[in-house]
All heavy atoms as TSV, in Angstrom:
chain	resi	resn	atom	element	x	y	z
A	1	MET	N	N	-79.377	-24.708	111.126
A	1	MET	CA	C	-79.145	-23.497	110.807
A	1	MET	C	C	-78.838	-22.597	112.126
A	1	MET	O	O	-78.006	-21.698	112.012
A	1	MET	CB	C	-80.406	-23.020	109.999
A	1	MET	CG	C	-80.339	-21.573	109.618
A	1	MET	SD	S	-79.200	-21.331	108.271
A	1	MET	CE	C	-79.538	-19.812	107.740
A	2	GLN	N	N	-79.605	-22.818	113.015
A	2	GLN	CA	C	-79.311	-22.034	114.362
A	2	GLN	C	C	-77.999	-22.231	114.958
A	2	GLN	O	O	-77.392	-21.402	115.434
A	2	GLN	CB	C	-80.430	-22.380	115.411
A	2	GLN	CG	C	-80.366	-21.526	116.570
A	2	GLN	CD	C	-80.587	-20.088	116.334
A	2	GLN	OE1	O	-81.520	-19.613	115.460
A	2	GLN	NE2	N	-79.809	-19.137	116.979
A	3	VAL	N	N	-77.472	-23.562	114.765
A	3	VAL	CA	C	-76.085	-23.797	115.310
A	3	VAL	C	C	-74.965	-22.966	114.602
A	3	VAL	O	O	-74.222	-22.475	115.224
A	3	VAL	CB	C	-75.765	-25.386	115.137
A	3	VAL	CG1	C	-74.421	-25.702	115.480
A	3	VAL	CG2	C	-76.755	-26.175	116.039
A	4	GLU	N	N	-75.237	-22.870	113.357
A	4	GLU	CA	C	-74.362	-21.979	112.572
A	4	GLU	C	C	-74.395	-20.457	112.930
A	4	GLU	O	O	-73.441	-19.814	113.063
A	4	GLU	CB	C	-74.603	-22.076	110.931
A	4	GLU	CG	C	-74.158	-23.489	110.480
A	4	GLU	CD	C	-75.254	-24.496	110.608
A	4	GLU	OE1	O	-76.432	-24.002	110.948
A	4	GLU	OE2	O	-75.000	-25.683	110.286
A	5	ILE	N	N	-75.577	-20.034	113.203
A	5	ILE	CA	C	-75.884	-18.629	113.653
A	5	ILE	C	C	-75.145	-18.393	114.997
A	5	ILE	O	O	-74.520	-17.383	115.176
A	5	ILE	CB	C	-77.212	-18.278	113.633
A	5	ILE	CG1	C	-77.980	-18.325	112.243
A	5	ILE	CG2	C	-77.488	-16.950	114.289
A	5	ILE	CD1	C	-79.414	-18.088	112.083
A	6	ASP	N	N	-75.359	-19.404	115.885
A	6	ASP	CA	C	-74.707	-19.339	117.217
A	6	ASP	C	C	-73.229	-19.197	117.167
A	6	ASP	O	O	-72.580	-18.518	117.910
A	6	ASP	CB	C	-75.245	-20.407	117.976
A	6	ASP	CG	C	-76.793	-20.331	118.447
A	6	ASP	OD1	O	-77.258	-19.249	118.334
A	6	ASP	OD2	O	-77.214	-21.441	118.911
A	7	LYS	N	N	-72.759	-20.064	116.283
A	7	LYS	CA	C	-71.191	-20.056	116.057
A	7	LYS	C	C	-70.744	-18.757	115.566
A	7	LYS	O	O	-69.741	-18.281	116.040
A	7	LYS	CB	C	-70.925	-21.186	115.173
A	7	LYS	CG	C	-70.918	-22.511	115.714
A	7	LYS	CD	C	-70.383	-23.755	114.773
A	7	LYS	CE	C	-70.548	-25.070	115.282
A	7	LYS	NZ	N	-70.152	-26.003	114.306
A	8	LEU	N	N	-71.432	-18.176	114.664
A	8	LEU	CA	C	-71.084	-16.954	114.030
A	8	LEU	C	C	-71.197	-15.915	115.131
A	8	LEU	O	O	-70.321	-14.901	115.142
A	8	LEU	CB	C	-71.778	-16.562	112.801
A	8	LEU	CG	C	-71.546	-17.433	111.551
A	8	LEU	CD1	C	-72.516	-17.145	110.455
A	8	LEU	CD2	C	-70.162	-17.132	111.051
A	9	GLU	N	N	-72.327	-15.803	115.868
A	9	GLU	CA	C	-72.372	-14.873	116.891
A	9	GLU	C	C	-71.273	-14.988	117.992
A	9	GLU	O	O	-70.761	-13.996	118.344
A	9	GLU	CB	C	-73.805	-14.954	117.517
A	9	GLU	CG	C	-74.984	-14.553	116.583
A	9	GLU	CD	C	-76.311	-14.824	117.215
A	9	GLU	OE1	O	-76.331	-15.499	118.274
A	9	GLU	OE2	O	-77.346	-14.144	116.717
A	10	TRP	N	N	-70.967	-16.130	118.250
A	10	TRP	CA	C	-70.001	-16.366	119.318
A	10	TRP	C	C	-68.654	-15.842	118.645
A	10	TRP	O	O	-67.734	-15.193	119.271
A	10	TRP	CB	C	-69.773	-17.987	119.473
A	10	TRP	CG	C	-68.713	-18.151	120.570
A	10	TRP	CD1	C	-68.618	-18.151	121.926
A	10	TRP	CD2	C	-67.281	-18.584	120.134
A	10	TRP	NE1	N	-67.464	-18.407	122.384
A	10	TRP	CE2	C	-66.566	-18.701	121.415
A	10	TRP	CE3	C	-66.563	-18.741	119.040
A	10	TRP	CZ2	C	-65.264	-19.077	121.377
A	10	TRP	CZ3	C	-65.368	-19.095	118.992
A	10	TRP	CH2	C	-64.614	-19.201	120.168
A	11	GLU	N	N	-68.256	-16.150	117.347
A	11	GLU	CA	C	-67.031	-15.772	116.743
A	11	GLU	C	C	-67.022	-14.220	116.765
A	11	GLU	O	O	-65.946	-13.496	116.967
A	11	GLU	CB	C	-66.884	-16.227	115.335
A	11	GLU	CG	C	-65.611	-15.824	114.735
A	11	GLU	CD	C	-64.415	-16.301	115.394
A	11	GLU	OE1	O	-64.398	-17.319	116.123
A	11	GLU	OE2	O	-63.305	-15.696	115.179
A	12	VAL	N	N	-68.130	-13.541	116.372
A	12	VAL	CA	C	-68.250	-12.096	116.459
A	12	VAL	C	C	-67.873	-11.450	117.746
A	12	VAL	O	O	-67.148	-10.507	117.918
A	12	VAL	CB	C	-69.587	-11.536	115.812
A	12	VAL	CG1	C	-69.715	-10.112	116.054
A	12	VAL	CG2	C	-69.735	-11.847	114.400
A	13	LYS	N	N	-68.505	-12.077	118.792
A	13	LYS	CA	C	-68.350	-11.586	120.147
A	13	LYS	C	C	-66.819	-11.731	120.484
A	13	LYS	O	O	-66.206	-10.939	121.082
A	13	LYS	CB	C	-69.206	-12.480	121.165
A	13	LYS	CG	C	-68.962	-12.142	122.494
A	13	LYS	CD	C	-69.403	-10.793	123.067
A	13	LYS	CE	C	-69.444	-10.728	124.465
A	13	LYS	NZ	N	-68.274	-10.061	125.030
A	14	ARG	N	N	-66.251	-12.880	120.129
A	14	ARG	CA	C	-64.754	-13.173	120.384
A	14	ARG	C	C	-63.927	-12.127	119.760
A	14	ARG	O	O	-63.015	-11.589	120.338
A	14	ARG	CB	C	-64.352	-14.551	119.946
A	14	ARG	CG	C	-63.020	-14.998	120.393
A	14	ARG	CD	C	-62.625	-16.444	119.988
A	14	ARG	NE	N	-62.423	-16.464	118.425
A	14	ARG	CZ	C	-61.190	-16.105	118.066
A	14	ARG	NH1	N	-60.154	-15.922	118.781
A	14	ARG	NH2	N	-60.863	-16.178	116.758
A	15	GLN	N	N	-64.250	-11.884	118.463
A	15	GLN	CA	C	-63.347	-10.944	117.767
A	15	GLN	C	C	-63.571	-9.400	118.434
A	15	GLN	O	O	-62.602	-8.664	118.465
A	15	GLN	CB	C	-63.812	-10.903	116.340
A	15	GLN	CG	C	-63.472	-12.030	115.604
A	15	GLN	CD	C	-61.984	-12.321	115.444
A	15	GLN	OE1	O	-61.251	-11.295	115.332
A	15	GLN	NE2	N	-61.529	-13.494	115.409
A	16	GLN	N	N	-64.818	-9.100	118.838
A	16	GLN	CA	C	-65.046	-7.807	119.427
A	16	GLN	C	C	-64.241	-7.707	120.737
A	16	GLN	O	O	-63.646	-6.693	121.080
A	16	GLN	CB	C	-66.494	-7.599	119.859
A	16	GLN	CG	C	-67.340	-7.357	118.578
A	16	GLN	CD	C	-69.016	-7.312	118.845
A	16	GLN	OE1	O	-69.309	-8.017	119.772
A	16	GLN	NE2	N	-69.622	-6.628	118.032
A	17	ASP	N	N	-64.242	-8.807	121.540
A	17	ASP	CA	C	-63.376	-8.858	122.750
A	17	ASP	C	C	-61.918	-8.653	122.563
A	17	ASP	O	O	-61.358	-7.946	123.121
A	17	ASP	CB	C	-63.682	-10.166	123.522
A	17	ASP	CG	C	-65.044	-10.340	124.164
A	17	ASP	OD1	O	-65.696	-9.204	124.231
A	17	ASP	OD2	O	-65.311	-11.439	124.516
A	18	ILE	N	N	-61.373	-9.244	121.412
A	18	ILE	CA	C	-60.080	-9.154	121.033
A	18	ILE	C	C	-59.830	-7.716	120.643
A	18	ILE	O	O	-58.789	-7.169	121.158
A	18	ILE	CB	C	-59.631	-10.163	119.877
A	18	ILE	CG1	C	-59.756	-11.539	120.330
A	18	ILE	CG2	C	-58.418	-9.749	119.341
A	18	ILE	CD1	C	-59.508	-12.544	119.313
A	19	ALA	N	N	-60.629	-7.149	119.909
A	19	ALA	CA	C	-60.420	-5.714	119.352
A	19	ALA	C	C	-60.497	-4.711	120.612
A	19	ALA	O	O	-59.690	-3.744	120.697
A	19	ALA	CB	C	-61.541	-5.312	118.410
A	20	LEU	N	N	-61.420	-5.045	121.595
A	20	LEU	CA	C	-61.448	-4.145	122.771
A	20	LEU	C	C	-60.201	-4.240	123.655
A	20	LEU	O	O	-59.642	-3.242	123.915
A	20	LEU	CB	C	-62.744	-4.509	123.554
A	20	LEU	CG	C	-62.922	-3.688	124.727
A	20	LEU	CD1	C	-63.168	-2.248	124.467
A	20	LEU	CD2	C	-64.126	-4.311	125.615
A	21	ASN	N	N	-59.766	-5.493	123.743
A	21	ASN	CA	C	-58.410	-5.660	124.543
A	21	ASN	C	C	-57.254	-5.069	123.855
A	21	ASN	O	O	-56.534	-4.271	124.459
A	21	ASN	CB	C	-58.236	-7.188	124.714
A	21	ASN	CG	C	-57.143	-7.471	125.549
A	21	ASN	OD1	O	-56.622	-6.697	126.494
A	21	ASN	ND2	N	-56.361	-8.521	125.122
A	22	LEU	N	N	-57.342	-5.064	122.533
A	22	LEU	CA	C	-56.160	-4.362	121.703
A	22	LEU	C	C	-56.233	-2.887	121.923
A	22	LEU	O	O	-55.165	-2.279	122.029
A	22	LEU	CB	C	-56.057	-4.792	120.350
A	22	LEU	CG	C	-55.672	-6.300	120.122
A	22	LEU	CD1	C	-55.854	-6.713	118.729
A	22	LEU	CD2	C	-54.199	-6.468	120.526
A	23	ALA	N	N	-57.446	-2.308	121.827
A	23	ALA	CA	C	-57.713	-0.899	121.995
A	23	ALA	C	C	-57.250	-0.410	123.369
A	23	ALA	O	O	-56.584	0.609	123.540
A	23	ALA	CB	C	-59.160	-0.590	121.724
A	24	LYS	N	N	-57.556	-1.199	124.275
A	24	LYS	CA	C	-57.105	-0.889	125.758
A	24	LYS	C	C	-55.487	-0.926	125.798
A	24	LYS	O	O	-55.083	0.042	126.497
A	24	LYS	CB	C	-57.795	-1.860	126.688
A	24	LYS	CG	C	-59.266	-1.536	126.868
A	24	LYS	CD	C	-59.804	-2.636	128.003
A	24	LYS	CE	C	-61.271	-2.436	128.136
A	24	LYS	NZ	N	-61.921	-3.482	128.998
A	25	GLN	N	N	-55.014	-1.910	125.343
A	25	GLN	CA	C	-53.471	-2.085	125.295
A	25	GLN	C	C	-52.925	-0.787	124.611
A	25	GLN	O	O	-51.942	-0.142	124.993
A	25	GLN	CB	C	-52.961	-3.306	124.680
A	25	GLN	CG	C	-53.386	-4.568	125.482
A	25	GLN	CD	C	-52.775	-5.695	124.860
A	25	GLN	OE1	O	-51.883	-5.809	124.037
A	25	GLN	NE2	N	-53.504	-6.857	125.114
A	26	LEU	N	N	-53.493	-0.390	123.375
A	26	LEU	CA	C	-52.952	0.660	122.695
A	26	LEU	C	C	-53.121	1.946	123.428
A	26	LEU	O	O	-52.106	2.822	123.513
A	26	LEU	CB	C	-53.618	0.835	121.336
A	26	LEU	CG	C	-53.236	2.099	120.462
A	26	LEU	CD1	C	-51.931	1.902	120.067
A	26	LEU	CD2	C	-54.195	1.981	119.214
A	27	ASN	N	N	-54.200	2.158	123.979
A	27	ASN	CA	C	-54.398	3.299	124.939
A	27	ASN	C	C	-53.462	3.462	126.140
A	27	ASN	O	O	-52.912	4.529	126.396
A	27	ASN	CB	C	-55.881	3.405	125.428
A	27	ASN	CG	C	-56.830	3.914	124.411
A	27	ASN	OD1	O	-56.479	4.692	123.562
A	27	ASN	ND2	N	-58.038	3.496	124.597
A	28	ASP	N	N	-53.061	2.261	126.725
A	28	ASP	CA	C	-52.113	2.174	127.844
A	28	ASP	C	C	-50.725	2.608	127.192
A	28	ASP	O	O	-49.984	3.318	127.904
A	28	ASP	CB	C	-52.046	0.811	128.366
A	28	ASP	CG	C	-53.277	0.393	129.089
A	28	ASP	OD1	O	-54.098	1.378	129.532
A	28	ASP	OD2	O	-53.424	-0.790	129.475
A	29	LYS	N	N	-50.477	2.129	126.049
A	29	LYS	CA	C	-49.127	2.494	125.442
A	29	LYS	C	C	-49.029	3.982	125.217
A	29	LYS	O	O	-48.001	4.613	125.294
A	29	LYS	CB	C	-48.836	1.675	124.203
A	29	LYS	CG	C	-48.609	0.144	124.524
A	29	LYS	CD	C	-47.356	0.076	125.433
A	29	LYS	CE	C	-47.200	-1.349	125.737
A	29	LYS	NZ	N	-46.078	-1.670	126.667
A	30	ILE	N	N	-50.182	4.505	124.651
A	30	ILE	CA	C	-50.353	5.872	124.336
A	30	ILE	C	C	-49.995	6.761	125.687
A	30	ILE	O	O	-49.339	7.699	125.670
A	30	ILE	CB	C	-51.536	6.357	123.667
A	30	ILE	CG1	C	-51.613	5.695	122.198
A	30	ILE	CG2	C	-51.782	7.856	123.554
A	30	ILE	CD1	C	-52.812	5.787	121.575
A	31	ASP	N	N	-50.671	6.334	126.646
A	31	ASP	CA	C	-50.500	6.921	128.005
A	31	ASP	C	C	-49.110	6.966	128.422
A	31	ASP	O	O	-48.455	7.938	129.029
A	31	ASP	CB	C	-51.399	6.479	129.069
A	31	ASP	CG	C	-52.924	6.679	128.840
A	31	ASP	OD1	O	-53.264	7.607	127.907
A	31	ASP	OD2	O	-53.728	6.103	129.351
A	32	GLU	N	N	-48.304	5.865	128.320
A	32	GLU	CA	C	-47.001	5.690	128.705
A	32	GLU	C	C	-46.144	6.483	127.798
A	32	GLU	O	O	-45.112	7.291	128.390
A	32	GLU	CB	C	-46.475	4.160	128.385
A	32	GLU	CG	C	-47.159	3.246	129.341
A	32	GLU	CD	C	-46.545	1.741	129.128
A	32	GLU	OE1	O	-45.492	1.624	128.452
A	32	GLU	OE2	O	-47.279	0.805	129.510
A	33	CYS	N	N	-46.353	6.658	126.538
A	33	CYS	CA	C	-45.641	7.647	125.706
A	33	CYS	C	C	-45.858	9.078	126.152
A	33	CYS	O	O	-44.901	9.754	126.016
A	33	CYS	CB	C	-45.985	7.390	124.221
A	33	CYS	SG	S	-45.498	5.773	123.504
A	34	GLU	N	N	-46.979	9.408	126.447
A	34	GLU	CA	C	-47.208	10.786	126.905
A	34	GLU	C	C	-46.608	11.170	128.060
A	34	GLU	O	O	-45.879	12.156	128.269
A	34	GLU	CB	C	-48.880	11.003	126.969
A	34	GLU	CG	C	-49.553	11.042	125.719
A	34	GLU	CD	C	-49.071	12.275	124.955
A	34	GLU	OE1	O	-48.850	13.376	125.447
A	34	GLU	OE2	O	-49.100	12.110	123.612
A	35	ALA	N	N	-46.528	10.160	129.045
A	35	ALA	CA	C	-45.744	10.323	130.319
A	35	ALA	C	C	-44.326	10.527	130.068
A	35	ALA	O	O	-43.686	11.334	130.660
A	35	ALA	CB	C	-46.055	9.141	131.364
A	36	LEU	N	N	-43.765	9.748	129.140
A	36	LEU	CA	C	-42.374	9.753	128.752
A	36	LEU	C	C	-42.074	11.006	128.148
A	36	LEU	O	O	-41.028	11.644	128.383
A	36	LEU	CB	C	-41.906	8.603	127.906
A	36	LEU	CG	C	-41.892	7.183	128.611
A	36	LEU	CD1	C	-41.649	6.083	127.585
A	36	LEU	CD2	C	-40.776	7.218	129.643
A	37	LYS	N	N	-42.855	11.446	127.243
A	37	LYS	CA	C	-42.697	12.731	126.594
A	37	LYS	C	C	-42.787	13.867	127.517
A	37	LYS	O	O	-41.829	14.771	127.470
A	37	LYS	CB	C	-43.869	12.982	125.595
A	37	LYS	CG	C	-43.861	14.254	124.737
A	37	LYS	CD	C	-44.946	14.364	123.874
A	37	LYS	CE	C	-44.970	15.574	123.098
A	37	LYS	NZ	N	-46.130	15.763	122.188
A	38	LYS	N	N	-43.594	13.905	128.480
A	38	LYS	CA	C	-43.614	15.021	129.569
A	38	LYS	C	C	-42.353	14.928	130.335
A	38	LYS	O	O	-41.697	16.018	130.615
A	38	LYS	CB	C	-44.746	14.761	130.608
A	38	LYS	CG	C	-46.100	15.117	129.840
A	38	LYS	CD	C	-47.304	14.999	130.707
A	38	LYS	CE	C	-48.660	15.211	129.971
A	38	LYS	NZ	N	-49.719	14.980	130.882
A	39	ALA	N	N	-41.818	13.705	130.727
A	39	ALA	CA	C	-40.704	13.616	131.568
A	39	ALA	C	C	-39.396	14.159	130.673
A	39	ALA	O	O	-38.605	14.876	131.094
A	39	ALA	CB	C	-40.419	12.195	131.938
A	40	LEU	N	N	-39.411	13.723	129.475
A	40	LEU	CA	C	-38.300	14.228	128.529
A	40	LEU	C	C	-38.388	15.687	128.365
A	40	LEU	O	O	-37.251	16.472	128.389
A	40	LEU	CB	C	-38.339	13.542	127.162
A	40	LEU	CG	C	-37.305	13.917	126.174
A	40	LEU	CD1	C	-35.865	13.601	126.630
A	40	LEU	CD2	C	-37.607	13.205	124.864
A	41	ASN	N	N	-39.511	16.269	128.206
A	41	ASN	CA	C	-39.608	17.725	128.165
A	41	ASN	C	C	-39.136	18.458	129.354
A	41	ASN	O	O	-38.435	19.556	129.205
A	41	ASN	CB	C	-40.955	18.235	127.766
A	41	ASN	CG	C	-41.368	17.929	126.256
A	41	ASN	OD1	O	-40.454	17.877	125.401
A	41	ASN	ND2	N	-42.579	17.727	125.928
A	42	ARG	N	N	-39.482	17.878	130.531
A	42	ARG	CA	C	-38.999	18.501	131.758
A	42	ARG	C	C	-37.521	18.491	131.808
A	42	ARG	O	O	-36.816	19.389	132.291
A	42	ARG	CB	C	-39.480	17.716	133.048
A	42	ARG	CG	C	-40.924	18.133	133.334
A	42	ARG	CD	C	-41.370	17.706	134.731
A	42	ARG	NE	N	-41.144	16.212	134.870
A	42	ARG	CZ	C	-42.087	15.221	134.588
A	42	ARG	NH1	N	-43.191	15.546	134.072
A	42	ARG	NH2	N	-41.887	14.042	134.821
A	43	ILE	N	N	-36.867	17.254	131.365
A	43	ILE	CA	C	-35.438	17.252	131.483
A	43	ILE	C	C	-34.762	18.174	130.486
A	43	ILE	O	O	-33.880	18.876	130.807
A	43	ILE	CB	C	-35.009	15.706	131.145
A	43	ILE	CG1	C	-35.356	14.841	132.140
A	43	ILE	CG2	C	-33.465	15.613	130.759
A	43	ILE	CD1	C	-35.271	13.473	131.858
A	44	LEU	N	N	-35.345	18.292	129.256
A	44	LEU	CA	C	-34.814	19.259	128.303
A	44	LEU	C	C	-34.955	20.686	128.680
A	44	LEU	O	O	-34.182	21.497	128.420
A	44	LEU	CB	C	-35.431	18.943	126.955
A	44	LEU	CG	C	-35.087	17.605	126.292
A	44	LEU	CD1	C	-35.918	17.412	125.017
A	44	LEU	CD2	C	-33.562	17.394	126.014
A	45	ASP	N	N	-36.078	20.978	129.349
A	45	ASP	CA	C	-36.136	22.378	129.917
A	45	ASP	C	C	-35.277	22.669	130.814
A	45	ASP	O	O	-34.931	23.898	131.060
A	45	ASP	CB	C	-37.709	22.523	130.455
A	45	ASP	CG	C	-38.765	22.438	129.347
A	45	ASP	OD1	O	-38.441	22.646	128.158
A	45	ASP	OD2	O	-39.958	22.318	129.742
A	46	ASN	N	N	-34.682	21.794	131.605
A	46	ASN	CA	C	-33.678	21.948	132.642
A	46	ASN	C	C	-32.246	21.909	132.144
A	46	ASN	O	O	-31.408	21.900	132.909
A	46	ASN	CB	C	-33.978	21.079	133.866
A	46	ASN	CG	C	-35.310	21.324	134.535
A	46	ASN	OD1	O	-35.624	22.521	134.597
A	46	ASN	ND2	N	-35.860	20.389	135.064
A	47	CYS	N	N	-32.187	21.822	130.881
A	47	CYS	CA	C	-30.820	21.478	130.350
A	47	CYS	C	C	-30.457	22.379	129.320
A	47	CYS	O	O	-31.317	22.777	128.417
A	47	CYS	CB	C	-30.830	20.014	129.650
A	47	CYS	SG	S	-29.335	19.360	129.230
A	48	SER	N	N	-29.165	23.054	129.411
A	48	SER	CA	C	-28.826	24.010	128.312
A	48	SER	C	C	-28.432	23.292	127.054
A	48	SER	O	O	-28.301	21.982	127.167
A	48	SER	CB	C	-27.602	24.834	128.813
A	48	SER	OG	O	-26.446	23.963	128.880
A	49	ASP	N	N	-28.421	24.031	126.008
A	49	ASP	CA	C	-28.157	23.367	124.809
A	49	ASP	C	C	-26.553	22.711	124.772
A	49	ASP	O	O	-26.373	21.610	124.282
A	49	ASP	CB	C	-28.073	24.325	123.625
A	49	ASP	CG	C	-29.461	24.757	123.210
A	49	ASP	OD1	O	-30.450	24.119	123.528
A	49	ASP	OD2	O	-29.727	25.958	122.459
A	50	GLU	N	N	-25.758	23.455	125.477
A	50	GLU	CA	C	-24.388	22.952	125.558
A	50	GLU	C	C	-24.359	21.513	126.441
A	50	GLU	O	O	-23.660	20.593	126.089
A	50	GLU	CB	C	-23.520	23.834	126.342
A	50	GLU	CG	C	-22.080	23.481	126.323
A	50	GLU	CD	C	-21.256	24.571	127.068
A	50	GLU	OE1	O	-21.204	25.784	126.708
A	50	GLU	OE2	O	-20.568	24.242	128.016
A	51	ASP	N	N	-25.098	21.609	127.399
A	51	ASP	CA	C	-25.238	20.240	128.230
A	51	ASP	C	C	-25.784	19.129	127.423
A	51	ASP	O	O	-25.346	18.005	127.617
A	51	ASP	CB	C	-26.143	20.459	129.445
A	51	ASP	CG	C	-25.485	21.342	130.510
A	51	ASP	OD1	O	-24.310	21.526	130.466
A	51	ASP	OD2	O	-26.198	21.953	131.340
A	52	LEU	N	N	-26.774	19.390	126.696
A	52	LEU	CA	C	-27.421	18.348	125.757
A	52	LEU	C	C	-26.507	17.890	124.682
A	52	LEU	O	O	-26.341	16.675	124.574
A	52	LEU	CB	C	-28.619	19.060	125.064
A	52	LEU	CG	C	-29.541	18.113	124.236
A	52	LEU	CD1	C	-29.966	16.832	125.133
A	52	LEU	CD2	C	-30.657	18.767	123.716
A	53	VAL	N	N	-25.674	18.726	124.112
A	53	VAL	CA	C	-24.748	18.292	123.162
A	53	VAL	C	C	-23.661	17.424	123.790
A	53	VAL	O	O	-23.204	16.315	123.375
A	53	VAL	CB	C	-24.082	19.456	122.483
A	53	VAL	CG1	C	-22.852	19.030	121.630
A	53	VAL	CG2	C	-25.049	20.213	121.518
A	54	ILE	N	N	-23.164	17.781	124.865
A	54	ILE	CA	C	-22.121	17.061	125.683
A	54	ILE	C	C	-22.762	15.592	126.015
A	54	ILE	O	O	-22.133	14.593	125.915
A	54	ILE	CB	C	-21.709	17.744	127.057
A	54	ILE	CG1	C	-20.864	19.019	126.572
A	54	ILE	CG2	C	-20.944	16.865	127.879
A	54	ILE	CD1	C	-20.604	20.023	127.658
A	55	ASP	N	N	-23.946	15.552	126.670
A	55	ASP	CA	C	-24.620	14.386	126.979
A	55	ASP	C	C	-24.768	13.427	125.767
A	55	ASP	O	O	-24.420	12.242	125.893
A	55	ASP	CB	C	-26.009	14.506	127.590
A	55	ASP	CG	C	-25.898	15.241	129.077
A	55	ASP	OD1	O	-24.814	15.210	129.636
A	55	ASP	OD2	O	-26.842	15.647	129.492
A	56	ILE	N	N	-25.301	13.946	124.724
A	56	ILE	CA	C	-25.535	13.122	123.532
A	56	ILE	C	C	-24.288	12.649	123.039
A	56	ILE	O	O	-23.939	11.421	122.651
A	56	ILE	CB	C	-26.189	13.975	122.403
A	56	ILE	CG1	C	-27.733	14.242	122.864
A	56	ILE	CG2	C	-26.245	13.165	121.081
A	56	ILE	CD1	C	-28.515	15.100	121.973
A	57	THR	N	N	-23.238	13.462	122.886
A	57	THR	CA	C	-21.967	13.112	122.428
A	57	THR	C	C	-21.231	11.990	123.425
A	57	THR	O	O	-20.739	11.033	122.876
A	57	THR	CB	C	-20.922	14.345	122.284
A	57	THR	OG1	O	-21.550	15.323	121.584
A	57	THR	CG2	C	-19.541	13.917	121.762
A	58	SER	N	N	-21.339	12.183	124.664
A	58	SER	CA	C	-20.787	11.288	125.626
A	58	SER	C	C	-21.467	9.942	125.443
A	58	SER	O	O	-20.759	8.918	125.462
A	58	SER	CB	C	-21.052	11.869	126.867
A	58	SER	OG	O	-20.625	10.844	127.926
A	59	GLU	N	N	-22.859	9.998	125.360
A	59	GLU	CA	C	-23.471	8.615	125.106
A	59	GLU	C	C	-23.070	7.959	123.822
A	59	GLU	O	O	-22.909	6.773	123.700
A	59	GLU	CB	C	-24.986	9.000	125.134
A	59	GLU	CG	C	-25.754	7.608	125.003
A	59	GLU	CD	C	-27.301	7.875	125.068
A	59	GLU	OE1	O	-27.773	9.027	125.489
A	59	GLU	OE2	O	-28.123	7.015	124.699
A	60	ALA	N	N	-22.916	8.682	122.740
A	60	ALA	CA	C	-22.595	8.132	121.445
A	60	ALA	C	C	-21.192	7.597	121.611
A	60	ALA	O	O	-20.798	6.500	121.039
A	60	ALA	CB	C	-22.580	9.210	120.315
A	61	LEU	N	N	-20.244	8.274	122.114
A	61	LEU	CA	C	-18.791	7.961	122.349
A	61	LEU	C	C	-18.577	6.790	123.347
A	61	LEU	O	O	-17.910	5.861	123.049
A	61	LEU	CB	C	-17.865	9.058	122.500
A	61	LEU	CG	C	-17.821	10.123	121.548
A	61	LEU	CD1	C	-16.961	11.235	121.942
A	61	LEU	CD2	C	-17.136	9.480	120.241
A	62	TYR	N	N	-19.144	6.849	124.409
A	62	TYR	CA	C	-18.936	6.030	125.535
A	62	TYR	C	C	-19.950	5.095	126.019
A	62	TYR	O	O	-19.896	4.309	126.833
A	62	TYR	CB	C	-18.420	6.833	126.658
A	62	TYR	CG	C	-17.300	7.833	126.304
A	62	TYR	CD1	C	-17.463	9.255	126.226
A	62	TYR	CD2	C	-15.995	7.306	126.084
A	62	TYR	CE1	C	-16.473	10.037	125.923
A	62	TYR	CE2	C	-14.979	8.220	125.698
A	62	TYR	CZ	C	-15.229	9.517	125.592
A	62	TYR	OH	O	-14.257	10.434	125.162
A	63	GLY	N	N	-21.200	5.238	125.534
A	63	GLY	CA	C	-22.386	4.497	125.823
A	63	GLY	C	C	-22.859	4.868	127.306
A	63	GLY	O	O	-23.396	3.979	128.000
A	64	ASP	N	N	-22.513	5.888	127.629
A	64	ASP	CA	C	-23.032	6.365	129.187
A	64	ASP	C	C	-24.487	6.517	129.136
A	64	ASP	O	O	-25.206	6.602	128.101
A	64	ASP	CB	C	-22.518	7.924	129.485
A	64	ASP	CG	C	-21.112	7.925	129.586
A	64	ASP	OD1	O	-20.384	6.706	129.674
A	64	ASP	OD2	O	-20.388	8.852	129.805
A	65	ARG	N	N	-25.039	6.340	130.230
A	65	ARG	CA	C	-26.554	6.485	130.686
A	65	ARG	C	C	-27.068	5.199	130.261
A	65	ARG	O	O	-27.789	4.724	129.705
A	65	ARG	CB	C	-27.104	7.746	129.933
A	65	ARG	CG	C	-26.294	8.822	130.588
A	65	ARG	CD	C	-27.024	10.137	130.109
A	65	ARG	NE	N	-26.188	11.274	130.493
A	65	ARG	CZ	C	-26.693	12.219	131.286
A	65	ARG	NH1	N	-27.799	12.369	131.669
A	65	ARG	NH2	N	-25.746	13.183	131.585
């Protein structure tokens, strides 16, 4: 009986470790997205609407950037 309990406790610990690792990875990705969002906002703040339309059209037509 104790062997089964030990196995279950080990499995619970393993699953907790996996969940913690995945949560850390998710937080890292969220941080990366936030940094990219800030960078994009800085770029857009420095860009006129006309420039943005030209850039998007150029990229769509010619694959620039």
